[in-house]
All heavy atoms as TSV, in Angstrom:
chain	resi	resn	atom	element	x	y	z
A	1	MET	N	N	181.647	-60.310	176.704
A	1	MET	CA	C	180.357	-59.654	176.636
A	1	MET	C	C	180.096	-59.033	178.012
A	1	MET	O	O	180.109	-59.738	179.014
A	1	MET	CB	C	179.277	-60.693	176.295
A	1	MET	CG	C	177.894	-60.113	176.248
A	1	MET	SD	S	176.564	-61.294	175.900
A	1	MET	CE	C	177.081	-62.049	174.389
A	2	ASN	N	N	179.859	-57.737	178.030
A	2	ASN	CA	C	179.582	-57.093	179.315
A	2	ASN	C	C	178.106	-57.246	179.687
A	2	ASN	O	O	177.292	-57.709	178.889
A	2	ASN	CB	C	180.009	-55.623	179.297
A	2	ASN	CG	C	179.262	-54.811	178.266
A	2	ASN	OD1	O	178.175	-55.169	177.853
A	2	ASN	ND2	N	179.855	-53.707	177.862
A	3	ARG	N	N	177.795	-56.885	180.911
A	3	ARG	CA	C	176.428	-57.103	181.409
A	3	ARG	C	C	175.386	-56.306	180.637
A	3	ARG	O	O	174.292	-56.802	180.399
A	3	ARG	CB	C	176.348	-56.733	182.887
A	3	ARG	CG	C	177.011	-57.727	183.766
A	3	ARG	CD	C	176.794	-57.383	185.204
A	3	ARG	NE	N	177.550	-58.295	186.034
A	3	ARG	CZ	C	177.199	-58.607	187.252
A	3	ARG	NH1	N	176.149	-58.052	187.799
A	3	ARG	NH2	N	177.917	-59.451	187.943
A	4	LEU	N	N	175.714	-55.086	180.259
A	4	LEU	CA	C	174.755	-54.261	179.534
A	4	LEU	C	C	174.387	-54.907	178.199
A	4	LEU	O	O	173.205	-55.018	177.849
A	4	LEU	CB	C	175.317	-52.854	179.307
A	4	LEU	CG	C	174.428	-51.896	178.528
A	4	LEU	CD1	C	173.134	-51.635	179.295
A	4	LEU	CD2	C	175.163	-50.603	178.254
A	5	THR	N	N	175.388	-55.356	177.466
A	5	THR	CA	C	175.136	-56.015	176.186
A	5	THR	C	C	174.303	-57.274	176.376
A	5	THR	O	O	173.354	-57.527	175.623
A	5	THR	CB	C	176.465	-56.374	175.498
A	5	THR	OG1	O	177.252	-55.200	175.373
A	5	THR	CG2	C	176.240	-56.993	174.137
A	6	TYR	N	N	174.654	-58.057	177.387
A	6	TYR	CA	C	173.927	-59.293	177.664
A	6	TYR	C	C	172.454	-59.003	177.926
A	6	TYR	O	O	171.576	-59.610	177.312
A	6	TYR	CB	C	174.573	-59.992	178.867
A	6	TYR	CG	C	173.824	-61.200	179.356
A	6	TYR	CD1	C	173.925	-62.411	178.688
A	6	TYR	CD2	C	173.018	-61.137	180.480
A	6	TYR	CE1	C	173.243	-63.529	179.132
A	6	TYR	CE2	C	172.343	-62.247	180.931
A	6	TYR	CZ	C	172.460	-63.444	180.253
A	6	TYR	OH	O	171.777	-64.535	180.703
A	7	TRP	N	N	172.174	-58.061	178.827
A	7	TRP	CA	C	170.782	-57.785	179.189
A	7	TRP	C	C	170.008	-57.121	178.055
A	7	TRP	O	O	168.804	-57.341	177.899
A	7	TRP	CB	C	170.695	-56.966	180.476
A	7	TRP	CG	C	171.024	-57.818	181.664
A	7	TRP	CD1	C	172.126	-57.747	182.443
A	7	TRP	CD2	C	170.236	-58.907	182.173
A	7	TRP	NE1	N	172.081	-58.727	183.408
A	7	TRP	CE2	C	170.942	-59.443	183.270
A	7	TRP	CE3	C	169.021	-59.483	181.808
A	7	TRP	CZ2	C	170.453	-60.527	184.000
A	7	TRP	CZ3	C	168.551	-60.560	182.537
A	7	TRP	CH2	C	169.256	-61.073	183.615
A	8	LEU	N	N	170.671	-56.311	177.240
A	8	LEU	CA	C	169.988	-55.715	176.086
A	8	LEU	C	C	169.613	-56.782	175.055
A	8	LEU	O	O	168.504	-56.752	174.502
A	8	LEU	CB	C	170.863	-54.641	175.439
A	8	LEU	CG	C	170.977	-53.324	176.210
A	8	LEU	CD1	C	171.966	-52.401	175.518
A	8	LEU	CD2	C	169.626	-52.659	176.340
A	9	LEU	N	N	170.502	-57.742	174.835
A	9	LEU	CA	C	170.180	-58.817	173.894
A	9	LEU	C	C	169.064	-59.709	174.429
A	9	LEU	O	O	168.176	-60.125	173.677
A	9	LEU	CB	C	171.428	-59.646	173.587
A	9	LEU	CG	C	172.477	-58.966	172.712
A	9	LEU	CD1	C	173.740	-59.818	172.640
A	9	LEU	CD2	C	171.929	-58.699	171.329
A	10	ILE	N	N	169.089	-59.991	175.732
A	10	ILE	CA	C	168.014	-60.786	176.330
A	10	ILE	C	C	166.685	-60.038	176.230
A	10	ILE	O	O	165.636	-60.621	175.912
A	10	ILE	CB	C	168.346	-61.146	177.793
A	10	ILE	CG1	C	169.487	-62.159	177.844
A	10	ILE	CG2	C	167.128	-61.677	178.538
A	10	ILE	CD1	C	169.164	-63.517	177.273
A	11	ALA	N	N	166.706	-58.718	176.485
A	11	ALA	CA	C	165.481	-57.922	176.379
A	11	ALA	C	C	164.960	-57.905	174.947
A	11	ALA	O	O	163.747	-57.970	174.717
A	11	ALA	CB	C	165.736	-56.496	176.872
A	12	LEU	N	N	165.855	-57.822	173.975
A	12	LEU	CA	C	165.443	-57.855	172.580
A	12	LEU	C	C	164.787	-59.192	172.236
A	12	LEU	O	O	163.743	-59.227	171.569
A	12	LEU	CB	C	166.650	-57.609	171.668
A	12	LEU	CG	C	166.392	-57.675	170.173
A	12	LEU	CD1	C	165.444	-56.556	169.748
A	12	LEU	CD2	C	167.692	-57.596	169.411
A	13	CYS	N	N	165.368	-60.279	172.708
A	13	CYS	CA	C	164.781	-61.601	172.454
A	13	CYS	C	C	163.408	-61.727	173.121
A	13	CYS	O	O	162.473	-62.280	172.531
A	13	CYS	CB	C	165.719	-62.696	172.951
A	13	CYS	SG	S	167.256	-62.795	172.017
A	14	ALA	N	N	163.288	-61.206	174.336
A	14	ALA	CA	C	161.989	-61.243	175.022
A	14	ALA	C	C	160.963	-60.405	174.266
A	14	ALA	O	O	159.795	-60.796	174.148
A	14	ALA	CB	C	162.144	-60.747	176.452
A	15	ALA	N	N	161.393	-59.258	173.737
A	15	ALA	CA	C	160.475	-58.418	172.971
A	15	ALA	C	C	160.003	-59.134	171.705
A	15	ALA	O	O	158.834	-59.029	171.327
A	15	ALA	CB	C	161.164	-57.100	172.612
A	16	VAL	N	N	160.887	-59.872	171.064
A	16	VAL	CA	C	160.501	-60.639	169.870
A	16	VAL	C	C	159.489	-61.711	170.249
A	16	VAL	O	O	158.505	-61.940	169.534
A	16	VAL	CB	C	161.749	-61.245	169.182
A	16	VAL	CG1	C	161.355	-62.257	168.121
A	16	VAL	CG2	C	162.611	-60.149	168.584
A	17	GLU	N	N	159.705	-62.362	171.402
A	17	GLU	CA	C	158.746	-63.376	171.854
A	17	GLU	C	C	157.377	-62.760	172.112
A	17	GLU	O	O	156.351	-63.313	171.699
A	17	GLU	CB	C	159.244	-64.042	173.130
A	17	GLU	CG	C	160.420	-64.964	172.919
A	17	GLU	CD	C	160.848	-65.612	174.213
A	17	GLU	OE1	O	159.972	-66.147	174.922
A	17	GLU	OE2	O	162.047	-65.584	174.512
A	18	VAL	N	N	157.351	-61.623	172.785
A	18	VAL	CA	C	156.077	-60.949	173.078
A	18	VAL	C	C	155.407	-60.514	171.783
A	18	VAL	O	O	154.193	-60.663	171.622
A	18	VAL	CB	C	156.300	-59.750	174.026
A	18	VAL	CG1	C	155.046	-58.903	174.141
A	18	VAL	CG2	C	156.738	-60.246	175.397
A	19	TRP	N	N	156.181	-59.987	170.854
A	19	TRP	CA	C	155.629	-59.572	169.567
A	19	TRP	C	C	155.024	-60.767	168.833
A	19	TRP	O	O	153.946	-60.668	168.232
A	19	TRP	CB	C	156.730	-58.912	168.736
A	19	TRP	CG	C	156.278	-58.422	167.401
A	19	TRP	CD1	C	155.249	-57.573	167.140
A	19	TRP	CD2	C	156.837	-58.759	166.135
A	19	TRP	NE1	N	155.143	-57.353	165.793
A	19	TRP	CE2	C	156.115	-58.072	165.157
A	19	TRP	CE3	C	157.895	-59.567	165.749
A	19	TRP	CZ2	C	156.413	-58.179	163.810
A	19	TRP	CZ3	C	158.197	-59.676	164.405
A	19	TRP	CH2	C	157.450	-58.980	163.453
A	20	GLY	N	N	155.713	-61.917	168.924
A	20	GLY	CA	C	155.171	-63.122	168.303
A	20	GLY	C	C	153.849	-63.543	168.926
A	20	GLY	O	O	152.950	-64.006	168.233
A	21	GLN	N	N	153.708	-63.364	170.236
A	21	GLN	CA	C	152.444	-63.682	170.900
A	21	GLN	C	C	151.349	-62.709	170.488
A	21	GLN	O	O	150.207	-63.100	170.274
A	21	GLN	CB	C	152.610	-63.657	172.412
A	21	GLN	CG	C	153.376	-64.836	172.950
A	21	GLN	CD	C	153.547	-64.764	174.460
A	21	GLN	OE1	O	153.423	-63.712	175.057
A	21	GLN	NE2	N	153.837	-65.910	175.062
A	22	ILE	N	N	151.708	-61.431	170.387
A	22	ILE	CA	C	150.714	-60.404	170.044
A	22	ILE	C	C	150.156	-60.632	168.639
A	22	ILE	O	O	148.948	-60.567	168.426
A	22	ILE	CB	C	151.323	-58.992	170.182
A	22	ILE	CG1	C	151.551	-58.669	171.662
A	22	ILE	CG2	C	150.425	-57.944	169.540
A	22	ILE	CD1	C	152.335	-57.392	171.895
A	23	ILE	N	N	151.045	-60.898	167.688
A	23	ILE	CA	C	150.565	-61.075	166.316
A	23	ILE	C	C	150.069	-62.495	166.070
A	23	ILE	O	O	149.524	-62.781	165.007
A	23	ILE	CB	C	151.637	-60.691	165.276
A	23	ILE	CG1	C	152.858	-61.623	165.360
A	23	ILE	CG2	C	152.043	-59.242	165.422
A	23	ILE	CD1	C	153.859	-61.418	164.238
A	24	GLY	N	N	150.260	-63.377	167.050
A	24	GLY	CA	C	149.748	-64.728	166.926
A	24	GLY	C	C	150.565	-65.620	166.015
A	24	GLY	O	O	150.045	-66.588	165.470
A	25	ASN	N	N	151.822	-65.302	165.838
A	25	ASN	CA	C	152.688	-66.095	164.976
A	25	ASN	C	C	153.649	-66.901	165.851
A	25	ASN	O	O	154.566	-66.361	166.457
A	25	ASN	CB	C	153.464	-65.181	164.028
A	25	ASN	CG	C	154.193	-65.948	162.960
A	25	ASN	OD1	O	154.478	-67.127	163.108
A	25	ASN	ND2	N	154.497	-65.260	161.867
A	26	ARG	N	N	153.426	-68.191	165.908
A	26	ARG	CA	C	154.228	-69.048	166.772
A	26	ARG	C	C	155.687	-69.122	166.300
A	26	ARG	O	O	156.601	-69.282	167.113
A	26	ARG	CB	C	153.615	-70.438	166.832
A	26	ARG	CG	C	154.257	-71.337	167.835
A	26	ARG	CD	C	153.479	-72.640	167.966
A	26	ARG	NE	N	154.143	-73.554	168.849
A	26	ARG	CZ	C	153.874	-73.653	170.146
A	26	ARG	NH1	N	152.960	-72.883	170.669
A	26	ARG	NH2	N	154.508	-74.528	170.890
A	27	ASP	N	N	155.930	-69.008	165.013
A	27	ASP	CA	C	157.304	-69.062	164.502
A	27	ASP	C	C	158.145	-67.909	165.051
A	27	ASP	O	O	159.306	-68.106	165.419
A	27	ASP	CB	C	157.319	-69.035	162.976
A	27	ASP	CG	C	156.768	-70.306	162.361
A	27	ASP	OD1	O	156.734	-71.336	163.075
A	27	ASP	OD2	O	156.378	-70.260	161.184
A	28	VAL	N	N	157.578	-66.716	165.094
A	28	VAL	CA	C	158.304	-65.556	165.624
A	28	VAL	C	C	158.596	-65.760	167.108
A	28	VAL	O	O	159.690	-65.459	167.584
A	28	VAL	CB	C	157.509	-64.245	165.393
A	28	VAL	CG1	C	158.180	-63.062	166.061
A	28	VAL	CG2	C	157.341	-63.986	163.906
A	29	LEU	N	N	157.632	-66.306	167.818
A	29	LEU	CA	C	157.827	-66.585	169.240
A	29	LEU	C	C	158.978	-67.572	169.435
A	29	LEU	O	O	159.849	-67.364	170.293
A	29	LEU	CB	C	156.541	-67.159	169.841
A	29	LEU	CG	C	156.615	-67.516	171.321
A	29	LEU	CD1	C	155.582	-66.707	172.081
A	29	LEU	CD2	C	156.383	-68.983	171.493
A	30	LEU	N	N	159.019	-68.624	168.639
A	30	LEU	CA	C	160.081	-69.622	168.762
A	30	LEU	C	C	161.441	-69.058	168.368
A	30	LEU	O	O	162.458	-69.411	168.970
A	30	LEU	CB	C	159.748	-70.850	167.923
A	30	LEU	CG	C	158.552	-71.667	168.416
A	30	LEU	CD1	C	158.234	-72.785	167.442
A	30	LEU	CD2	C	158.793	-72.211	169.802
A	31	ILE	N	N	161.461	-68.186	167.373
A	31	ILE	CA	C	162.725	-67.551	166.977
A	31	ILE	C	C	163.280	-66.723	168.129
A	31	ILE	O	O	164.476	-66.766	168.420
A	31	ILE	CB	C	162.532	-66.698	165.707
A	31	ILE	CG1	C	162.343	-67.605	164.500
A	31	ILE	CG2	C	163.710	-65.762	165.481
A	31	ILE	CD1	C	161.912	-66.884	163.247
A	32	GLY	N	N	162.416	-65.976	168.804
A	32	GLY	CA	C	162.853	-65.187	169.953
A	32	GLY	C	C	163.373	-66.062	171.076
A	32	GLY	O	O	164.388	-65.749	171.699
A	33	ALA	N	N	162.703	-67.173	171.326
A	33	ALA	CA	C	163.145	-68.081	172.395
A	33	ALA	C	C	164.484	-68.725	172.059
A	33	ALA	O	O	165.382	-68.790	172.907
A	33	ALA	CB	C	162.086	-69.145	172.625
A	34	ILE	N	N	164.627	-69.183	170.832
A	34	ILE	CA	C	165.883	-69.814	170.418
A	34	ILE	C	C	167.024	-68.801	170.446
A	34	ILE	O	O	168.136	-69.115	170.884
A	34	ILE	CB	C	165.728	-70.463	169.032
A	34	ILE	CG1	C	164.784	-71.659	169.135
A	34	ILE	CG2	C	167.073	-70.878	168.454
A	34	ILE	CD1	C	164.352	-72.228	167.799
A	35	ALA	N	N	166.763	-67.580	169.999
A	35	ALA	CA	C	167.796	-66.535	170.048
A	35	ALA	C	C	168.185	-66.237	171.495
A	35	ALA	O	O	169.369	-66.023	171.792
A	35	ALA	CB	C	167.294	-65.274	169.352
A	36	GLY	N	N	167.222	-66.215	172.395
A	36	GLY	CA	C	167.515	-65.986	173.810
A	36	GLY	C	C	168.411	-67.065	174.382
A	36	GLY	O	O	169.378	-66.778	175.100
A	37	PHE	N	N	168.106	-68.324	174.052
A	37	PHE	CA	C	168.966	-69.419	174.504
A	37	PHE	C	C	170.357	-69.310	173.892
A	37	PHE	O	O	171.358	-69.641	174.534
A	37	PHE	CB	C	168.343	-70.776	174.172
A	37	PHE	CG	C	167.177	-71.121	175.039
A	37	PHE	CD1	C	165.970	-71.479	174.473
A	37	PHE	CD2	C	167.276	-71.084	176.422
A	37	PHE	CE1	C	164.881	-71.803	175.269
A	37	PHE	CE2	C	166.202	-71.407	177.225
A	37	PHE	CZ	C	164.999	-71.768	176.648
A	38	GLY	N	N	170.436	-68.835	172.658
A	38	GLY	CA	C	171.736	-68.626	172.015
A	38	GLY	C	C	172.558	-67.562	172.716
A	38	GLY	O	O	173.767	-67.714	172.897
A	39	VAL	N	N	171.909	-66.482	173.120
A	39	VAL	CA	C	172.607	-65.414	173.846
A	39	VAL	C	C	173.152	-65.956	175.163
A	39	VAL	O	O	174.303	-65.699	175.534
A	39	VAL	CB	C	171.666	-64.205	174.107
A	39	VAL	CG1	C	172.277	-63.226	175.079
A	39	VAL	CG2	C	171.332	-63.514	172.796
A	40	ILE	N	N	172.333	-66.723	175.867
A	40	ILE	CA	C	172.775	-67.303	177.138
A	40	ILE	C	C	173.952	-68.248	176.914
A	40	ILE	O	O	174.941	-68.213	177.659
A	40	ILE	CB	C	171.601	-68.032	177.825
A	40	ILE	CG1	C	170.552	-67.012	178.253
A	40	ILE	CG2	C	172.087	-68.853	179.009
A	40	ILE	CD1	C	169.240	-67.618	178.696
A	41	ALA	N	N	173.879	-69.079	175.882
A	41	ALA	CA	C	174.957	-70.034	175.603
A	41	ALA	C	C	176.263	-69.325	175.262
A	41	ALA	O	O	177.329	-69.693	175.764
A	41	ALA	CB	C	174.548	-70.966	174.470
A	42	VAL	N	N	176.198	-68.306	174.426
A	42	VAL	CA	C	177.407	-67.574	174.042
A	42	VAL	C	C	178.002	-66.857	175.251
A	42	VAL	O	O	179.225	-66.859	175.443
A	42	VAL	CB	C	177.115	-66.581	172.887
A	42	VAL	CG1	C	178.258	-65.617	172.680
A	42	VAL	CG2	C	176.825	-67.348	171.615
A	43	ALA	N	N	177.156	-66.262	176.078
A	43	ALA	CA	C	177.658	-65.584	177.279
A	43	ALA	C	C	178.362	-66.566	178.204
A	43	ALA	O	O	179.421	-66.271	178.758
A	43	ALA	CB	C	176.511	-64.898	178.013
A	44	ARG	N	N	177.798	-67.763	178.363
A	44	ARG	CA	C	178.429	-68.782	179.222
A	44	ARG	C	C	179.752	-69.253	178.622
A	44	ARG	O	O	180.720	-69.457	179.349
A	44	ARG	CB	C	177.492	-69.954	179.440
A	44	ARG	CG	C	176.315	-69.604	180.336
A	44	ARG	CD	C	175.417	-70.791	180.578
A	44	ARG	NE	N	176.123	-71.935	181.127
A	44	ARG	CZ	C	176.248	-72.186	182.430
A	44	ARG	NH1	N	175.716	-71.372	183.301
A	44	ARG	NH2	N	176.897	-73.263	182.839
A	45	LEU	N	N	179.814	-69.427	177.313
A	45	LEU	CA	C	181.062	-69.843	176.672
A	45	LEU	C	C	182.147	-68.778	176.826
A	45	LEU	O	O	183.309	-69.090	177.097
A	45	LEU	CB	C	180.831	-70.152	175.203
A	45	LEU	CG	C	180.109	-71.453	174.893
A	45	LEU	CD1	C	179.778	-71.526	173.400
A	45	LEU	CD2	C	180.947	-72.642	175.311
A	46	LEU	N	N	181.779	-67.516	176.649
A	46	LEU	CA	C	182.755	-66.440	176.807
A	46	LEU	C	C	183.241	-66.347	178.249
A	46	LEU	O	O	184.425	-66.133	178.508
A	46	LEU	CB	C	182.149	-65.105	176.363
A	46	LEU	CG	C	181.915	-64.953	174.862
A	46	LEU	CD1	C	181.180	-63.644	174.584
A	46	LEU	CD2	C	183.228	-65.001	174.112
A	47	TYR	N	N	182.333	-66.523	179.198
A	47	TYR	CA	C	182.709	-66.494	180.607
A	47	TYR	C	C	183.660	-67.651	180.925
A	47	TYR	O	O	184.675	-67.476	181.589
A	47	TYR	CB	C	181.460	-66.585	181.486
A	47	TYR	CG	C	181.765	-66.658	182.959
A	47	TYR	CD1	C	182.201	-65.535	183.644
A	47	TYR	CD2	C	181.621	-67.854	183.656
A	47	TYR	CE1	C	182.492	-65.597	184.989
A	47	TYR	CE2	C	181.912	-67.932	185.002
A	47	TYR	CZ	C	182.351	-66.803	185.674
A	47	TYR	OH	O	182.650	-66.883	187.006
A	48	ARG	N	N	183.343	-68.843	180.403
A	48	ARG	CA	C	184.198	-70.005	180.655
A	48	ARG	C	C	185.581	-69.809	180.022
A	48	ARG	O	O	186.599	-70.164	180.624
A	48	ARG	CB	C	183.537	-71.253	180.097
A	48	ARG	CG	C	184.314	-72.515	180.388
A	48	ARG	CD	C	183.565	-73.730	179.968
A	48	ARG	NE	N	182.481	-73.948	180.915
A	48	ARG	CZ	C	181.610	-74.912	180.814
A	48	ARG	NH1	N	181.674	-75.748	179.800
A	48	ARG	NH2	N	180.663	-75.061	181.703
A	49	ALA	N	N	185.644	-69.247	178.827
A	49	ALA	CA	C	186.927	-68.998	178.171
A	49	ALA	C	C	187.746	-67.990	178.963
A	49	ALA	O	O	188.965	-68.145	179.102
A	49	ALA	CB	C	186.705	-68.497	176.751
A	50	ASP	N	N	187.098	-66.970	179.498
A	50	ASP	CA	C	187.792	-65.975	180.302
A	50	ASP	C	C	188.356	-66.599	181.567
A	50	ASP	O	O	189.492	-66.344	181.956
A	50	ASP	CB	C	186.844	-64.829	180.643
A	50	ASP	CG	C	187.560	-63.668	181.303
A	50	ASP	OD1	O	188.689	-63.347	180.851
A	50	ASP	OD2	O	187.004	-63.090	182.249
A	51	ARG	N	N	187.564	-67.436	182.221
A	51	ARG	CA	C	188.023	-68.115	183.437
A	51	ARG	C	C	189.183	-69.066	183.110
A	51	ARG	O	O	190.109	-69.211	183.880
A	51	ARG	CB	C	186.879	-68.894	184.091
A	51	ARG	CG	C	185.734	-68.036	184.562
A	51	ARG	CD	C	186.069	-67.277	185.792
A	51	ARG	NE	N	186.246	-68.230	186.880
A	51	ARG	CZ	C	186.781	-67.927	188.036
A	51	ARG	NH1	N	187.164	-66.722	188.281
A	51	ARG	NH2	N	186.928	-68.837	188.957
A	52	TYR	N	N	189.130	-69.724	181.955
A	52	TYR	CA	C	190.196	-70.634	181.561
A	52	TYR	C	C	191.500	-69.870	181.357
A	52	TYR	O	O	192.567	-70.332	181.758
A	52	TYR	CB	C	189.811	-71.391	180.291
A	52	TYR	CG	C	190.882	-72.343	179.812
A	52	TYR	CD1	C	191.086	-73.559	180.456
A	52	TYR	CD2	C	191.686	-72.016	178.731
A	52	TYR	CE1	C	192.072	-74.433	180.033
A	52	TYR	CE2	C	192.681	-72.885	178.305
A	52	TYR	CZ	C	192.870	-74.085	178.953
A	52	TYR	OH	O	193.845	-74.936	178.533
A	53	GLU	N	N	191.428	-68.691	180.725
A	53	GLU	CA	C	192.627	-67.878	180.523
A	53	GLU	C	C	193.232	-67.468	181.860
A	53	GLU	O	O	194.445	-67.512	182.033
A	53	GLU	CB	C	192.301	-66.643	179.691
A	53	GLU	CG	C	192.044	-66.942	178.241
A	53	GLU	CD	C	191.673	-65.692	177.458
A	53	GLU	OE1	O	191.706	-64.590	178.033
A	53	GLU	OE2	O	191.350	-65.836	176.272
A	54	GLU	N	N	192.379	-67.066	182.807
A	54	GLU	CA	C	192.879	-66.699	184.133
A	54	GLU	C	C	193.542	-67.896	184.804
A	54	GLU	O	O	194.579	-67.768	185.443
A	54	GLU	CB	C	191.737	-66.182	185.003
A	54	GLU	CG	C	191.180	-64.859	184.556
A	54	GLU	CD	C	189.964	-64.439	185.369
A	54	GLU	OE1	O	189.629	-65.140	186.355
A	54	GLU	OE2	O	189.348	-63.429	185.018
A	55	PHE	N	N	192.953	-69.078	184.658
A	55	PHE	CA	C	193.493	-70.290	185.262
A	55	PHE	C	C	194.854	-70.631	184.665
A	55	PHE	O	O	195.797	-70.965	185.387
A	55	PHE	CB	C	192.513	-71.455	185.060
A	55	PHE	CG	C	193.042	-72.774	185.529
A	55	PHE	CD1	C	193.109	-73.053	186.886
A	55	PHE	CD2	C	193.461	-73.724	184.621
A	55	PHE	CE1	C	193.604	-74.274	187.321
A	55	PHE	CE2	C	193.950	-74.944	185.048
A	55	PHE	CZ	C	194.025	-75.216	186.406
A	56	THR	N	N	194.988	-70.546	183.336
A	56	THR	CA	C	196.265	-70.891	182.702
A	56	THR	C	C	197.345	-69.872	183.044
A	56	THR	O	O	198.491	-70.239	183.236
A	56	THR	CB	C	196.119	-71.011	181.174
A	56	THR	OG1	O	195.575	-69.814	180.649
A	56	THR	CG2	C	195.237	-72.188	180.809
A	57	GLU	N	N	196.966	-68.586	183.150
A	57	GLU	CA	C	197.947	-67.582	183.534
A	57	GLU	C	C	198.437	-67.815	184.960
A	57	GLU	O	O	199.626	-67.714	185.242
A	57	GLU	CB	C	197.352	-66.175	183.421
A	57	GLU	CG	C	197.149	-65.713	182.002
A	57	GLU	CD	C	196.430	-64.379	181.925
A	57	GLU	OE1	O	196.117	-63.788	182.979
A	57	GLU	OE2	O	196.163	-63.934	180.804
A	58	ALA	N	N	197.518	-68.174	185.856
A	58	ALA	CA	C	197.907	-68.434	187.240
A	58	ALA	C	C	198.799	-69.670	187.330
A	58	ALA	O	O	199.786	-69.694	188.080
A	58	ALA	CB	C	196.674	-68.603	188.108
A	59	SER	N	N	198.481	-70.703	186.562
A	59	SER	CA	C	199.305	-71.912	186.615
A	59	SER	C	C	200.677	-71.680	185.991
A	59	SER	O	O	201.669	-72.238	186.436
A	59	SER	CB	C	198.591	-73.079	185.944
A	59	SER	OG	O	198.405	-72.827	184.578
A	60	GLU	N	N	200.760	-70.822	184.973
A	60	GLU	CA	C	202.060	-70.489	184.395
A	60	GLU	C	C	202.913	-69.713	185.387
A	60	GLU	O	O	204.117	-69.934	185.472
A	60	GLU	CB	C	201.871	-69.673	183.116
A	60	GLU	CG	C	201.358	-70.474	181.939
A	60	GLU	CD	C	201.068	-69.606	180.735
A	60	GLU	OE1	O	201.213	-68.375	180.835
A	60	GLU	OE2	O	200.687	-70.170	179.698
A	61	GLU	N	N	202.283	-68.808	186.128
A	61	GLU	CA	C	203.027	-68.049	187.132
A	61	GLU	C	C	203.547	-68.969	188.228
A	61	GLU	O	O	204.674	-68.827	188.684
A	61	GLU	CB	C	202.144	-66.956	187.743
A	61	GLU	CG	C	201.834	-65.829	186.784
A	61	GLU	CD	C	200.861	-64.823	187.349
A	61	GLU	OE1	O	200.443	-64.989	188.518
A	61	GLU	OE2	O	200.519	-63.885	186.625
A	62	ARG	N	N	202.735	-69.930	188.668
A	62	ARG	CA	C	203.174	-70.878	189.684
A	62	ARG	C	C	204.275	-71.767	189.141
A	62	ARG	O	O	205.201	-72.124	189.864
A	62	ARG	CB	C	201.996	-71.733	190.158
A	62	ARG	CG	C	201.185	-71.020	191.213
A	62	ARG	CD	C	200.138	-71.948	191.764
A	62	ARG	NE	N	198.952	-71.750	190.919
A	62	ARG	CZ	C	198.074	-72.663	190.632
A	62	ARG	NH1	N	198.193	-73.873	191.107
A	62	ARG	NH2	N	197.046	-72.390	189.871
A	63	GLY	N	N	204.211	-72.114	187.863
A	63	GLY	CA	C	205.253	-72.949	187.256
A	63	GLY	C	C	206.568	-72.216	187.131
A	63	GLY	O	O	207.641	-72.793	187.260
A	64	ALA	N	N	206.514	-70.917	186.888
A	64	ALA	CA	C	207.735	-70.119	186.760
A	64	ALA	C	C	208.411	-69.927	188.114
A	64	ALA	O	O	209.624	-69.785	188.193
A	64	ALA	CB	C	207.402	-68.761	186.145
A	65	GLU	N	N	207.616	-69.919	189.190
A	65	GLU	CA	C	208.184	-69.739	190.517
A	65	GLU	C	C	208.924	-70.976	190.985
A	65	GLU	O	O	209.904	-70.889	191.706
A	65	GLU	CB	C	207.075	-69.415	191.522
A	65	GLU	CG	C	206.428	-68.069	191.309
A	65	GLU	CD	C	205.240	-67.833	192.249
A	65	GLU	OE1	O	204.938	-68.728	193.069
A	65	GLU	OE2	O	204.619	-66.773	192.136
A	66	GLY	N	N	208.431	-72.139	190.589
A	66	GLY	CA	C	208.997	-73.409	191.091
A	66	GLY	C	C	210.153	-73.884	190.359
A	66	GLY	O	O	211.178	-73.651	190.045
């Protein structure tokens, strides 16, 4: 997930939260908050998976040298 996609999804979730406050519907507000936390969680998982791939590639290269 690139930064633009991440920030657009976070902005969309924030807009849903604000809309929920404006119309006075707490369920919509909570849906926006939960979706925002989901976006953050998925971004962190993708980042961790990317770092893990880099780590395994580096360790394979070191193993091939030795």
